[in-house]
PLY file of the C-alpha trace (Angstrom):
ply
format ascii 1.0
element vertex 394
property float x
property float y
property float z
element edge 393
property int vertex1
property int vertex2
end_header
0.19 -0.09 -0.11
1.20 3.82 -1.23
2.09 5.62 1.91
-0.63 8.40 0.35
-2.96 5.82 0.59
-2.17 5.12 4.41
-2.66 8.62 5.16
-5.64 9.00 3.24
-7.65 5.76 4.89
-6.49 6.95 8.50
-7.50 10.19 7.49
-11.03 9.19 6.07
-11.12 6.65 9.37
-10.96 9.70 12.04
-12.03 12.69 10.28
-15.58 13.78 9.53
-16.44 12.94 6.09
-17.52 16.85 5.28
-15.75 17.81 2.30
-15.13 15.91 -1.11
-11.79 15.74 -1.25
-9.04 14.54 -4.34
-7.00 11.80 -3.46
-3.58 14.35 -2.49
-1.84 14.07 0.56
0.17 17.15 0.44
3.72 16.45 2.43
5.23 19.92 1.67
5.40 23.31 -0.05
7.90 25.94 -1.21
6.80 28.70 -3.33
3.83 27.48 -5.92
4.07 23.94 -5.93
3.70 21.12 -3.65
4.74 17.47 -3.09
2.78 14.87 -1.77
4.21 11.69 0.25
4.81 10.16 -2.60
7.43 12.80 -4.04
4.97 14.02 -6.80
4.62 17.99 -7.78
1.49 20.00 -8.38
1.30 23.26 -9.55
-1.18 25.40 -6.75
-3.36 27.28 -9.35
-5.99 27.37 -6.10
-3.22 28.60 -2.91
-5.71 26.72 -0.78
-8.50 28.64 -1.75
-6.48 32.02 -1.42
-5.43 31.39 1.75
-1.62 30.59 0.74
-1.56 34.62 -1.09
2.36 34.17 -0.94
2.56 30.51 -1.68
3.61 27.69 0.38
6.11 28.32 2.95
7.43 31.94 1.90
10.94 32.60 3.77
10.29 35.75 4.67
6.36 35.07 6.00
8.02 31.93 7.76
10.54 33.33 9.46
8.16 36.08 10.58
5.68 33.38 11.95
8.29 31.41 13.37
10.13 34.35 15.45
6.38 35.04 17.00
6.76 31.57 17.92
9.56 31.39 19.87
8.01 34.78 21.38
4.78 34.41 22.51
2.23 32.18 20.92
-0.92 32.92 22.74
-2.14 35.67 25.26
-6.29 36.49 26.03
-7.70 39.43 25.16
-7.69 41.01 28.55
-4.14 41.74 27.68
-2.61 43.89 25.48
0.30 43.12 22.99
2.85 45.01 20.84
2.26 43.18 17.64
-1.46 43.15 17.31
-1.73 46.77 17.81
1.21 46.90 15.28
-1.21 45.05 12.78
-4.32 46.60 13.58
-2.32 50.05 12.57
-0.91 48.91 9.67
-4.10 47.50 8.32
-6.17 50.35 9.27
-3.85 52.80 8.04
-3.22 50.89 4.29
-7.02 50.69 4.07
-8.26 54.14 5.61
-10.47 52.21 8.36
-10.49 53.63 11.74
-10.95 50.06 13.87
-10.75 46.54 13.81
-11.86 43.80 14.94
-9.57 40.25 14.97
-11.38 36.85 14.64
-10.59 33.44 13.20
-12.31 33.61 9.73
-14.20 34.80 7.05
-17.53 33.28 8.76
-16.20 35.12 11.98
-16.24 38.15 10.12
-19.27 38.73 8.49
-20.74 36.82 12.19
-19.13 40.58 13.55
-20.20 42.60 10.86
-23.74 41.56 11.31
-24.12 42.23 14.79
-22.61 45.36 14.53
-24.97 46.41 11.80
-27.88 45.47 14.32
-26.34 46.66 17.26
-25.86 50.47 15.35
-29.45 50.37 14.26
-30.48 48.90 17.51
-28.65 51.79 19.33
-29.75 54.80 17.17
-33.37 53.41 16.22
-34.64 50.90 18.85
-36.12 47.72 17.69
-37.56 46.83 14.47
-34.55 47.62 11.96
-32.94 44.46 12.27
-33.17 43.30 8.51
-30.13 42.90 5.88
-30.36 42.58 2.67
-28.07 40.24 0.68
-27.21 39.29 -2.77
-28.97 36.10 -5.05
-25.76 33.88 -5.48
-23.65 35.17 -2.50
-21.95 33.25 0.27
-20.82 34.38 3.33
-19.73 31.70 5.62
-21.02 28.31 7.21
-22.20 29.03 10.99
-26.16 29.51 11.49
-26.07 33.37 10.47
-23.51 33.79 7.68
-25.11 30.83 6.17
-28.28 32.37 6.50
-27.23 35.25 4.83
-25.75 33.32 1.79
-27.98 34.14 -1.23
-28.03 30.40 -2.33
-30.32 28.17 -2.28
-28.38 25.09 -2.27
-27.05 25.59 1.09
-30.69 26.64 2.78
-31.29 22.74 3.45
-30.97 20.60 6.71
-30.27 22.92 9.58
-33.88 24.60 10.13
-34.33 26.75 10.93
-32.80 29.27 9.74
-31.78 32.40 11.20
-34.46 35.25 10.28
-33.62 38.71 9.36
-32.35 38.13 5.67
-33.48 39.27 2.60
-32.12 38.20 -0.68
-32.00 41.10 -3.66
-30.83 40.43 -7.20
-27.13 41.40 -7.87
-27.35 44.52 -10.43
-30.98 44.73 -10.43
-30.85 48.43 -8.66
-35.19 48.18 -8.96
-35.19 45.13 -7.28
-32.51 46.41 -4.31
-34.65 49.47 -4.00
-38.26 47.98 -3.78
-37.00 45.82 -0.35
-35.30 48.82 0.99
-37.70 49.47 3.55
-38.02 50.45 7.32
-37.02 47.28 8.31
-33.57 47.22 6.55
-29.82 48.08 8.81
-27.43 47.11 5.97
-26.85 45.74 2.55
-24.09 42.84 2.61
-22.27 42.58 -0.77
-19.18 41.07 -2.05
-17.73 42.96 -5.16
-16.74 39.79 -7.02
-18.92 36.86 -5.64
-16.73 34.50 -5.67
-18.33 30.82 -4.61
-21.40 32.54 -6.70
-19.76 32.00 -9.83
-16.63 34.76 -9.66
-19.22 37.20 -10.85
-18.54 40.97 -10.48
-20.54 43.94 -9.20
-21.48 46.52 -11.81
-20.73 50.31 -11.01
-24.05 51.13 -11.92
-25.15 49.18 -9.39
-22.61 49.58 -7.02
-23.27 53.16 -7.07
-27.11 52.76 -6.50
-26.05 50.53 -3.34
-23.82 53.55 -1.85
-26.47 55.81 -2.84
-29.54 54.77 -1.26
-27.92 53.46 1.61
-25.97 56.95 2.22
-29.63 58.75 2.02
-31.50 56.39 4.39
-28.94 55.80 6.65
-28.27 51.81 5.92
-25.08 50.81 6.49
-22.78 48.95 3.57
-21.08 46.25 4.25
-18.48 44.76 2.01
-17.47 41.45 2.21
-13.82 40.98 1.18
-13.13 37.93 2.60
-11.98 36.42 -0.94
-11.40 39.82 -2.91
-9.15 41.21 -0.11
-5.72 41.86 0.58
-4.59 42.23 -3.43
-6.65 39.66 -4.53
-7.95 41.89 -7.07
-4.87 43.96 -7.61
-6.02 46.60 -5.50
-5.39 46.13 -1.19
-9.40 46.32 -1.56
-11.84 45.35 -4.24
-13.73 48.57 -3.66
-10.87 50.83 -4.74
-11.89 49.68 -8.47
-15.65 50.75 -7.71
-14.03 53.83 -5.88
-15.96 52.93 -2.67
-15.59 52.28 1.06
-18.43 50.48 2.83
-19.63 51.02 6.44
-17.31 48.05 7.63
-15.42 45.54 5.47
-14.56 42.06 6.05
-11.27 40.23 5.27
-10.23 36.63 6.31
-8.82 34.10 3.66
-5.09 36.04 2.77
-5.09 37.98 5.12
-2.19 36.26 7.46
-0.62 33.79 4.70
-2.13 30.64 5.66
-2.37 31.30 9.09
-6.27 31.38 10.34
-7.42 34.96 10.70
-10.25 37.27 9.94
-10.68 40.63 10.35
-13.86 42.73 10.33
-13.03 46.98 9.27
-14.97 49.66 10.54
-15.46 53.09 9.40
-15.94 56.35 11.93
-19.38 55.64 11.88
-19.54 52.03 13.23
-15.79 52.15 15.11
-17.66 52.74 18.49
-20.40 50.59 18.15
-19.26 47.32 19.61
-18.66 47.89 22.89
-16.94 45.70 26.21
-18.96 42.74 26.32
-21.02 42.60 23.22
-18.61 40.30 21.09
-15.06 38.29 21.65
-13.19 36.18 20.43
-10.59 33.70 22.36
-8.18 33.36 19.54
-8.78 36.46 18.07
-5.42 38.81 16.93
-3.57 35.78 18.34
0.20 36.41 17.76
1.43 34.03 15.89
-1.43 34.82 13.38
-0.82 38.71 13.39
2.98 38.13 13.05
2.18 36.43 9.40
-0.22 39.13 8.53
2.04 41.96 9.18
4.44 39.82 6.60
1.72 39.81 3.82
0.94 43.16 4.23
4.33 44.86 4.12
4.88 42.27 1.10
1.36 43.13 -0.72
1.68 46.74 -0.21
5.66 47.04 -0.94
6.36 49.45 -4.60
5.44 47.53 -7.32
3.91 44.57 -5.92
-0.20 45.26 -6.86
1.19 46.34 -10.47
2.91 42.90 -10.93
-0.60 41.12 -9.59
-2.48 43.47 -12.34
0.17 42.35 -15.22
-0.17 38.48 -14.12
-3.83 39.02 -14.00
-4.39 40.37 -17.42
-1.06 37.67 -18.87
-2.96 34.73 -17.60
-6.65 36.13 -19.29
-5.29 36.87 -22.54
-3.83 33.42 -22.59
-7.03 31.89 -21.60
-9.28 33.98 -24.08
-7.24 32.77 -26.58
-7.87 29.34 -26.06
-10.74 28.02 -28.34
-12.19 26.44 -25.47
-12.78 29.31 -23.49
-15.81 30.95 -23.81
-15.02 34.07 -21.84
-13.20 34.78 -18.22
-14.90 37.02 -15.06
-13.88 38.10 -12.32
-10.77 40.73 -11.07
-7.15 40.49 -10.87
-5.75 36.85 -9.88
-9.95 35.88 -9.48
-10.45 34.37 -12.18
-13.94 32.59 -13.69
-13.50 30.50 -16.90
-16.52 29.82 -19.10
-16.11 26.86 -21.05
-17.15 27.33 -24.65
-17.56 23.28 -25.39
-20.98 22.12 -23.71
-19.91 18.68 -23.76
-17.17 19.80 -21.03
-18.20 20.47 -17.11
-15.63 22.81 -14.51
-15.77 19.37 -12.69
-14.22 17.33 -14.61
-12.00 19.89 -16.11
-10.62 20.41 -12.71
-10.27 16.51 -11.78
-8.14 15.70 -15.10
-6.46 19.21 -14.28
-5.39 17.28 -10.94
-4.61 14.31 -12.53
-1.54 16.18 -14.53
-0.37 18.05 -11.12
-2.31 21.11 -11.77
-5.05 22.42 -8.78
-7.29 24.62 -9.54
-10.97 25.55 -7.96
-14.89 25.11 -9.26
-17.29 27.50 -9.02
-20.91 26.48 -9.91
-20.23 25.71 -13.82
-17.06 27.76 -14.15
-12.99 26.94 -13.24
-11.91 28.86 -10.66
-8.16 30.24 -10.08
-7.01 31.62 -7.09
-3.13 31.29 -7.78
-0.53 32.87 -5.54
-0.58 36.28 -5.28
3.41 36.28 -5.95
3.21 33.19 -8.67
6.30 33.41 -11.46
5.92 33.71 -15.38
7.14 30.13 -15.79
4.91 28.75 -13.08
2.19 30.43 -15.31
3.02 29.24 -18.15
3.55 25.75 -17.04
-0.28 25.95 -15.02
-1.53 27.10 -18.52
-0.49 24.76 -20.96
-1.60 22.03 -18.70
-4.84 23.56 -18.19
-5.16 24.38 -22.16
-3.68 20.68 -23.04
-7.13 19.61 -21.05
-9.59 21.57 -22.42
-8.78 21.19 -26.02
-8.80 17.41 -25.64
0 1
1 2
2 3
3 4
4 5
5 6
6 7
7 8
8 9
9 10
10 11
11 12
12 13
13 14
14 15
15 16
16 17
17 18
18 19
19 20
20 21
21 22
22 23
23 24
24 25
25 26
26 27
27 28
28 29
29 30
30 31
31 32
32 33
33 34
34 35
35 36
36 37
37 38
38 39
39 40
40 41
41 42
42 43
43 44
44 45
45 46
46 47
47 48
48 49
49 50
50 51
51 52
52 53
53 54
54 55
55 56
56 57
57 58
58 59
59 60
60 61
61 62
62 63
63 64
64 65
65 66
66 67
67 68
68 69
69 70
70 71
71 72
72 73
73 74
74 75
75 76
76 77
77 78
78 79
79 80
80 81
81 82
82 83
83 84
84 85
85 86
86 87
87 88
88 89
89 90
90 91
91 92
92 93
93 94
94 95
95 96
96 97
97 98
98 99
99 100
100 101
101 102
102 103
103 104
104 105
105 106
106 107
107 108
108 109
109 110
110 111
111 112
112 113
113 114
114 115
115 116
116 117
117 118
118 119
119 120
120 121
121 122
122 123
123 124
124 125
125 126
126 127
127 128
128 129
129 130
130 131
131 132
132 133
133 134
134 135
135 136
136 137
137 138
138 139
139 140
140 141
141 142
142 143
143 144
144 145
145 146
146 147
147 148
148 149
149 150
150 151
151 152
152 153
153 154
154 155
155 156
156 157
157 158
158 159
159 160
160 161
161 162
162 163
163 164
164 165
165 166
166 167
167 168
168 169
169 170
170 171
171 172
172 173
173 174
174 175
175 176
176 177
177 178
178 179
179 180
180 181
181 182
182 183
183 184
184 185
185 186
186 187
187 188
188 189
189 190
190 191
191 192
192 193
193 194
194 195
195 196
196 197
197 198
198 199
199 200
200 201
201 202
202 203
203 204
204 205
205 206
206 207
207 208
208 209
209 210
210 211
211 212
212 213
213 214
214 215
215 216
216 217
217 218
218 219
219 220
220 221
221 222
222 223
223 224
224 225
225 226
226 227
227 228
228 229
229 230
230 231
231 232
232 233
233 234
234 235
235 236
236 237
237 238
238 239
239 240
240 241
241 242
242 243
243 244
244 245
245 246
246 247
247 248
248 249
249 250
250 251
251 252
252 253
253 254
254 255
255 256
256 257
257 258
258 259
259 260
260 261
261 262
262 263
263 264
264 265
265 266
266 267
267 268
268 269
269 270
270 271
271 272
272 273
273 274
274 275
275 276
276 277
277 278
278 279
279 280
280 281
281 282
282 283
283 284
284 285
285 286
286 287
287 288
288 289
289 290
290 291
291 292
292 293
293 294
294 295
295 296
296 297
297 298
298 299
299 300
300 301
301 302
302 303
303 304
304 305
305 306
306 307
307 308
308 309
309 310
310 311
311 312
312 313
313 314
314 315
315 316
316 317
317 318
318 319
319 320
320 321
321 322
322 323
323 324
324 325
325 326
326 327
327 328
328 329
329 330
330 331
331 332
332 333
333 334
334 335
335 336
336 337
337 338
338 339
339 340
340 341
341 342
342 343
343 344
344 345
345 346
346 347
347 348
348 349
349 350
350 351
351 352
352 353
353 354
354 355
355 356
356 357
357 358
358 359
359 360
360 361
361 362
362 363
363 364
364 365
365 366
366 367
367 368
368 369
369 370
370 371
371 372
372 373
373 374
374 375
375 376
376 377
377 378
378 379
379 380
380 381
381 382
382 383
383 384
384 385
385 386
386 387
387 388
388 389
389 390
390 391
391 392
392 393
């Protein structure tokens, strides 16, 4: 029996089977490639669903994390640490926000945003103004609140009753949104690019309308940038492409380079909403995660880094769109959805074939989804695109 088969069997015996997994037992990773237990190499165009934004075990990132591990690994949030303060300052200054709450994941960050929006409205207007509008095909997490907020019927099963207080409006449908913005609504929650919903970007016209109508009614805008944030779209925040700054923005995935972390950013209007005792997180702001976060932020905001992300994104899109098997691409920056031209092929089958040939990709509904590390090289891009093209053109 091969080593990887032993690991997979042991894993399946003891780990709850709530994921559909590929038969890959990872042993190590370096740069944009990982190695399985049988020493087979894979190019990673998924970066751990966007979390390994600097690839595997980046040296500067690893040095920062290891130094922190040997200094202070955890402390209660009853106390202060310089490293959490340093990361909070950097994050707020780079994003233009006034305050941040740290958690451990995107779902936690979104839970924090939901609570803050409802408390903002309760403090100012009292009961009854608690509904949050989310968009059809949105995805906000797998906790009960964020699952209830998610605008996809496929996720609304088994776990009844779901939480009340969420209303779905159609993305890019201004009339539908306006019809639902009544006096029971405290916030509109959106993704500038719906990742799990098909890598579809919101239109500028719709986004402008959301911010305008919400400002007129003192309704908060929550931007879920769990997948789009921290440089993924070629800007630090995807909202910059739209010229928008939401009242609350949530981050996770790539924020700490692969260490669990989520962040909820507040502007001047919302910073003071969460007071002592109204929210918390045991591991939120963990020193190790903050060390990883500082290393990521320093790299992403270094001179020329984001322009390279945009250059690489254009390079990948041009290569894909020149392939006859590709109908179109969607998304922003290095968040790329691929619509296949040939109806006989589907994204799931293509992803499995790519895996067999040593390329890791993702899917989103009927599209192939690419979330390569932000610092991927052109040689690695060429190698991965060649594998993908060969599969699609079979």
